Every structure is written in structure tokens, then in C-alpha cells.
MISE-118605 format. One record per atom (N, C-alpha, C): residue in three letters; x, y, z. Coordinates in Angstrom, 1 decimal. Each point is the difference from the previous one (the first is absolute). Layout:
N
<node ALA; <X; Y; Z>>
...
END
This chain:
70
<node MET; <0.8; -1.2; 0.0>>
<node MET; <-0.8; 1.2; 0.0>>
<node MET; <0.9; 1.3; 0.0>>
<node SER; <1.0; 0.0; 0.8>>
<node SER; <0.9; 1.1; 0.1>>
<node SER; <0.6; 0.4; -1.4>>
<node GLU; <0.4; -1.1; -0.8>>
<node GLU; <0.6; 0.3; -1.3>>
<node GLU; <-1.1; 0.6; -0.9>>
<node GLU; <-1.2; -0.4; 0.1>>
<node GLU; <-1.1; 0.6; -0.8>>
<node GLU; <-0.1; 1.5; 0.3>>
<node ILE; <0.0; 0.3; 1.3>>
<node ILE; <-0.1; 1.4; 0.4>>
<node ILE; <1.2; 0.8; -0.4>>
<node ASP; <1.2; -0.6; 0.1>>
<node ASP; <1.2; 0.7; -0.5>>
<node ASP; <-0.1; 0.3; -1.5>>
<node GLU; <-0.6; -0.9; -0.8>>
<node GLU; <-0.1; 0.2; -1.4>>
<node GLU; <-1.0; 1.1; -0.3>>
<node ILE; <-1.1; 0.0; 0.7>>
<node ILE; <-1.0; 1.1; -0.2>>
<node ILE; <0.5; 1.3; 0.3>>
<node VAL; <0.8; 0.1; 1.1>>
<node VAL; <0.6; 1.3; 0.4>>
<node VAL; <1.0; 0.4; -1.0>>
<node GLU; <0.7; -0.9; -0.6>>
<node GLU; <1.0; 0.4; -1.1>>
<node GLU; <-0.8; 0.5; -1.2>>
<node TRP; <-1.1; -0.7; -0.4>>
<node TRP; <-0.8; 0.4; -1.1>>
<node TRP; <-0.5; 1.5; 0.2>>
<node VAL; <-0.5; 0.3; 1.2>>
<node VAL; <-0.5; 1.3; 0.3>>
<node VAL; <1.2; 1.0; -0.1>>
<node LYS; <1.2; -0.3; 0.5>>
<node LYS; <1.1; 0.9; -0.1>>
<node LYS; <0.3; 0.3; -1.5>>
<node ILE; <0.1; -1.1; -0.8>>
<node ILE; <0.3; 0.2; -1.4>>
<node ILE; <-1.1; 0.9; -0.7>>
<node THR; <-1.2; -0.3; 0.3>>
<node THR; <-1.1; 0.8; -0.6>>
<node THR; <0.0; 1.4; 0.4>>
<node GLN; <0.2; 0.3; 1.3>>
<node GLN; <0.1; 1.3; 0.5>>
<node GLN; <1.2; 0.8; -0.6>>
<node LYS; <1.1; -0.7; -0.2>>
<node LYS; <1.1; 0.7; -0.7>>
<node LYS; <-0.3; 0.4; -1.4>>
<node ALA; <-0.7; -0.9; -0.7>>
<node ALA; <-0.5; 0.4; -1.4>>
<node ALA; <-0.9; 1.2; 0.0>>
<node ILE; <-0.9; 0.0; 1.0>>
<node ILE; <-0.9; 1.1; 0.2>>
<node ILE; <0.7; 1.3; 0.3>>
<node ARG; <1.0; -0.1; 0.9>>
<node ARG; <0.7; 1.2; 0.4>>
<node ARG; <1.0; 0.5; -1.1>>
<node ASP; <0.4; -0.9; -0.9>>
<node ASP; <0.8; 0.4; -1.2>>
<node ASP; <-0.9; 0.9; -0.9>>
<node LYS; <-1.2; -0.3; -0.1>>
<node LYS; <-0.9; 0.8; -0.8>>
<node LYS; <-0.5; 1.2; 0.7>>
<node HIS; <-0.2; -0.1; 1.4>>
<node HIS; <-0.5; 1.1; 0.8>>
<node HIS; <0.8; 0.2; 1.2>>
<node PRO; <1.1; 0.8; -0.1>>
<node PRO; <0.9; 0.2; 1.2>>
<node PRO; <-0.8; 0.7; 1.1>>
<node GLU; <0.4; -0.2; 1.2>>
<node GLU; <-0.7; 0.5; 1.2>>
<node GLU; <-0.2; 1.5; -0.2>>
<node GLY; <-1.1; 0.5; 0.5>>
<node GLY; <-0.3; 1.4; 0.0>>
<node GLY; <-1.3; 0.3; 0.7>>
<node ASP; <-0.4; 1.2; 0.1>>
<node ASP; <-1.2; 0.4; 0.7>>
<node ASP; <-1.2; -0.1; -0.9>>
<node LYS; <-0.5; -1.2; -0.3>>
<node LYS; <-1.1; -0.2; -0.9>>
<node LYS; <-0.8; -1.3; 0.2>>
<node PHE; <-1.1; -0.1; -0.7>>
<node PHE; <-0.8; -1.1; 0.0>>
<node PHE; <-0.1; -0.5; -1.4>>
<node VAL; <0.4; -1.3; -0.2>>
<node VAL; <0.1; -0.5; -1.4>>
<node VAL; <-0.9; -1.3; -0.1>>
<node ILE; <-0.8; -0.1; -1.1>>
<node ILE; <-0.6; -1.2; -0.4>>
<node ILE; <0.5; -0.3; -1.4>>
<node ASP; <0.6; -1.2; -0.2>>
<node ASP; <0.6; -0.3; -1.3>>
<node ASP; <0.1; -1.5; -0.2>>
<node LYS; <0.7; -0.5; -1.0>>
<node LYS; <0.2; -1.4; -0.2>>
<node LYS; <1.3; -0.2; -0.7>>
<node ILE; <0.6; -1.2; 0.2>>
<node ILE; <1.3; -0.4; -0.7>>
<node ILE; <-0.2; -1.4; -0.4>>
<node GLU; <0.9; -0.5; -1.0>>
<node GLU; <0.1; -1.4; -0.3>>
<node GLU; <0.5; -0.7; 1.3>>
<node CYS; <-0.6; -1.1; 0.3>>
<node CYS; <0.4; -0.8; 1.2>>
<node CYS; <1.4; -0.5; -0.2>>
<node PRO; <0.9; 0.4; 0.9>>
<node PRO; <1.4; -0.5; 0.0>>
<node PRO; <0.1; -1.5; 0.5>>
<node ILE; <-1.0; -0.5; 0.5>>
<node ILE; <0.0; -1.4; 0.6>>
<node ILE; <-0.4; -1.0; -1.1>>
<node CYS; <-1.3; 0.2; -0.5>>
<node CYS; <-0.5; -1.0; -1.0>>
<node CYS; <0.3; 0.4; -1.4>>
<node LYS; <0.3; 1.2; -0.2>>
<node LYS; <0.3; 0.6; -1.4>>
<node LYS; <-1.2; -0.1; -0.9>>
<node THR; <-1.2; -0.4; 0.4>>
<node THR; <-1.1; -0.1; -0.9>>
<node THR; <-1.1; 1.0; 0.4>>
<node GLY; <-0.2; 0.2; 1.3>>
<node GLY; <-1.0; 0.9; 0.5>>
<node GLY; <0.4; 1.4; 0.2>>
<node GLU; <-0.9; 0.8; 0.5>>
<node GLU; <0.4; 1.4; 0.3>>
<node GLU; <-0.3; 0.2; 1.5>>
<node VAL; <0.8; 0.7; 0.7>>
<node VAL; <-0.2; 0.4; 1.4>>
<node VAL; <-0.6; 1.4; 0.0>>
<node ARG; <-1.2; 0.0; 0.5>>
<node ARG; <-0.6; 1.3; 0.3>>
<node ARG; <0.3; 0.4; 1.4>>
<node PHE; <0.4; 1.3; 0.2>>
<node PHE; <0.4; 0.3; 1.3>>
<node PHE; <-0.4; 1.4; 0.4>>
<node ILE; <0.1; 0.3; 1.3>>
<node ILE; <-0.3; 1.3; 0.6>>
<node ILE; <1.2; 0.3; 0.9>>
<node ILE; <0.6; 1.2; -0.1>>
<node ILE; <1.0; 0.5; 0.8>>
<node ILE; <-0.6; 1.2; 0.9>>
<node SER; <0.3; -0.1; 1.3>>
<node SER; <-0.5; 1.1; 0.8>>
<node SER; <1.1; 0.8; 0.6>>
<node ASP; <0.8; 0.6; -0.8>>
<node ASP; <1.2; 0.8; 0.5>>
<node ASP; <-0.5; 1.2; 0.7>>
<node HIS; <-1.2; 0.5; -0.3>>
<node HIS; <-0.5; 1.2; 0.7>>
<node HIS; <-0.4; -0.3; 1.4>>
<node ALA; <-0.2; -1.3; 0.3>>
<node ALA; <-0.4; -0.3; 1.4>>
<node ALA; <1.1; -0.8; 0.7>>
<node ASN; <0.3; -1.2; -0.4>>
<node ASN; <0.9; -0.8; 0.7>>
<node ASN; <1.0; -0.8; -0.8>>
<node GLY; <0.0; 0.1; -1.3>>
<node GLY; <1.0; -0.6; -0.9>>
<node GLY; <-0.4; -1.5; -0.3>>
<node HIS; <-1.1; -0.5; 0.4>>
<node HIS; <-0.4; -1.3; -0.2>>
<node HIS; <-0.3; -0.3; -1.5>>
<node ILE; <0.2; -1.2; -0.4>>
<node ILE; <-0.4; -0.4; -1.4>>
<node ILE; <-0.9; -1.2; 0.2>>
<node HIS; <-1.1; 0.0; -0.8>>
<node HIS; <-0.9; -1.2; 0.0>>
<node HIS; <0.0; -0.4; -1.5>>
<node GLY; <0.1; -1.3; -0.2>>
<node GLY; <0.1; -0.5; -1.4>>
<node GLY; <-0.7; -1.3; -0.2>>
<node HIS; <-0.4; -0.3; -1.2>>
<node HIS; <-0.6; -1.3; -0.4>>
<node HIS; <0.2; -0.3; -1.4>>
<node CYS; <0.5; -1.2; -0.3>>
<node CYS; <0.3; -0.4; -1.4>>
<node CYS; <-1.3; -0.6; -0.6>>
<node SER; <-0.2; 0.2; -1.2>>
<node SER; <-1.2; -0.5; -0.7>>
<node SER; <0.0; -1.5; -0.2>>
<node THR; <1.2; -0.6; 0.1>>
<node THR; <0.1; -1.5; -0.2>>
<node THR; <-0.4; -0.7; 1.3>>
<node GLU; <-0.8; -1.0; -0.2>>
<node GLU; <-0.5; -0.7; 1.2>>
<node GLU; <1.2; -0.7; 0.7>>
<node ASN; <-0.1; 0.1; 1.4>>
<node ASN; <1.0; -0.6; 0.9>>
<node ASN; <1.4; 0.7; -0.1>>
<node CYS; <0.1; 1.2; -0.6>>
<node CYS; <1.2; 0.7; 0.0>>
<node CYS; <0.1; 1.0; 1.2>>
<node ILE; <0.7; 1.0; -0.1>>
<node ILE; <0.3; 0.9; 1.1>>
<node ILE; <-1.3; 0.9; 0.4>>
<node SER; <-0.2; 0.2; 1.3>>
<node SER; <-1.0; 0.9; 0.4>>
<node SER; <0.3; 0.3; 1.5>>
<node TRP; <0.0; 1.3; 0.3>>
<node TRP; <0.4; 0.4; 1.4>>
<node TRP; <-0.6; 1.4; 0.3>>
<node MET; <-0.1; 0.2; 1.3>>
<node MET; <-0.4; 1.3; 0.6>>
<node MET; <1.0; 0.4; 1.1>>
<node GLU; <0.4; 1.2; 0.1>>
<node GLU; <0.9; 0.4; 1.1>>
<node GLU; <-0.9; 0.8; 0.9>>
END
């Protein structure tokens, strides 16, 4: 179970980096999408709340791929 959690955490880090490459930190609220860096077939729709707390929420359109909320 721990290995599965570690893998999911790594996927989130990879996806967050791809999102931050497109939208560097700043005082703003962003709703956007990117090609999924994990499955390479879906798209990750995400929200960045830099104006509030810097959290990113994201979800891949591919079933059983990445999805998280901070």
C-alpha cells in the first residue's frame, strides 16, 4: 500500500510541475488544462488558487489516472 501511495504522490508532483511550468506562481486564480504528463492521452483540467493559498486541484480525463485536491 505504501508503494502505491508513493507512486500517486510522485504523479501529483510531476503533474504540478507541468502546471507550474505553464503558470508560474503569482497573485492570481487560474482555470486551465494541459496534456496529462502521466498517461499522455488525457488532459488534466486544473484550478490554481494563488490569490488565496497556492493550492492546485486537478483531474485527468482518463479513467483511473491522476486526480487530487489540496
